[in-house]
C-alpha positions as CSV (number, residue, x, y, z in Angstrom):
1,M,-8.1,10.8,48.9
2,N,-4.7,10.4,49.8
3,E,-5.0,6.6,49.7
4,V,-6.5,6.4,46.4
5,L,-3.8,8.0,44.4
6,P,-0.9,5.5,45.2
7,I,-3.3,2.7,44.8
8,I,-4.5,4.3,40.7
9,L,-0.7,5.0,40.5
10,Y,0.3,1.4,41.3
11,I,-2.4,-0.1,39.2
12,L,-1.6,2.3,36.2
13,G,2.3,1.0,37.0
14,S,1.5,-3.0,36.9
15,I,-0.5,-2.4,33.7
16,L,2.1,-0.5,31.6
17,L,4.5,-2.9,32.9
18,V,2.2,-5.6,31.3
19,V,2.1,-4.2,28.5
20,L,5.5,-3.5,27.9
21,I,6.1,-7.1,28.6
22,I,4.2,-8.4,26.5
23,L,5.5,-5.4,23.5
24,G,8.8,-7.0,23.7
25,I,8.2,-10.3,23.6
26,K,6.1,-9.6,20.3
27,L,9.1,-7.4,19.3
28,I,11.4,-10.4,20.2
29,I,9.0,-12.8,18.0
30,V,9.1,-10.3,14.9
31,L,13.2,-9.9,15.2
32,D,13.2,-14.2,14.5
33,K,11.0,-14.2,11.7
34,V,13.0,-10.8,10.3
35,N,16.6,-13.2,11.0
36,G,15.0,-15.9,9.2
37,I,14.0,-14.1,6.6
38,V,17.5,-11.8,6.0
39,D,19.2,-15.7,6.2
40,N,16.8,-16.8,3.4
41,I,17.9,-14.1,0.8
42,S,21.3,-14.2,1.8
43,S,21.4,-18.2,1.2
44,K,19.8,-17.2,-2.1
45,V,22.2,-14.5,-3.1
46,E,25.4,-16.9,-2.1
47,S,23.6,-19.2,-4.7
48,L,23.6,-16.2,-7.4
49,N,27.2,-15.6,-7.1
50,G,28.0,-18.2,-8.9
51,V,26.1,-17.1,-12.0
52,F,27.8,-13.4,-11.8
53,A,31.2,-15.0,-11.2
54,M,30.7,-16.8,-14.8
55,I,28.9,-13.6,-16.8
56,E,31.9,-11.6,-15.1
57,S,34.5,-14.1,-16.7
58,T,32.7,-14.2,-20.4
59,T,32.7,-10.0,-19.6
60,D,36.9,-10.2,-19.3
61,K,37.3,-12.6,-22.3
62,L,34.9,-10.7,-24.3
63,S,36.8,-7.4,-23.6
64,V,39.9,-9.3,-24.3
65,I,38.9,-9.7,-27.6
66,S,38.2,-6.5,-28.7
67,N,41.4,-5.0,-27.5
68,R,43.0,-7.7,-29.7
69,L,41.0,-6.6,-32.4
70,T,41.3,-3.2,-31.9
71,G,45.0,-3.3,-31.6
72,G,45.4,-4.8,-35.0
73,V,42.8,-2.8,-36.6
74,M,44.9,-0.1,-35.3
75,D,48.1,-1.4,-36.2
76,L,46.9,-2.1,-39.9
77,I,45.6,1.4,-39.7
78,K,49.7,2.5,-38.7
79,K,50.8,0.7,-41.8
80,V,48.4,1.8,-44.7
81,F,49.4,5.6,-43.5
82,K,53.0,4.6,-42.6
83,R,53.4,3.3,-46.3
84,K,51.7,6.9,-47.7
85,K,54.1,8.7,-45.7
86,E,56.9,6.5,-47.0
87,E,55.5,7.1,-50.8
88,E,55.2,10.9,-50.1
89,Y,58.8,11.0,-49.2
90,E,59.6,9.1,-51.7
91,D,58.3,11.0,-54.4
92,E,59.7,14.6,-53.0
C-alpha cells in the first residue's frame, strides 16, 4: 500500500500537468483571437473619427449661428423696450 499511493499521486499529477498545459495553449489561442477582434474594432472606430469630427464642426457652426441670432433678437427687444421707456419719460 505504501508503494501504490505515490504512484497514483504521480500519475494524477502528470495528468493534471498535461491538462493545465492544454488549457494554457487554448487560452493563448483565445487571447490571440480576442486581440485580432480588438484591433479590428479599433480600426473601425478610427475610421469613424472623421465623421464625428465633421458632425462636431457642423454643430459648432450651428451653435455660433444660433447664438448670433439670439443676440440679434435680444438687441432688437432691448431697443423696443428702451424706446417705450423713453417715450414714457417724455410724456411725464
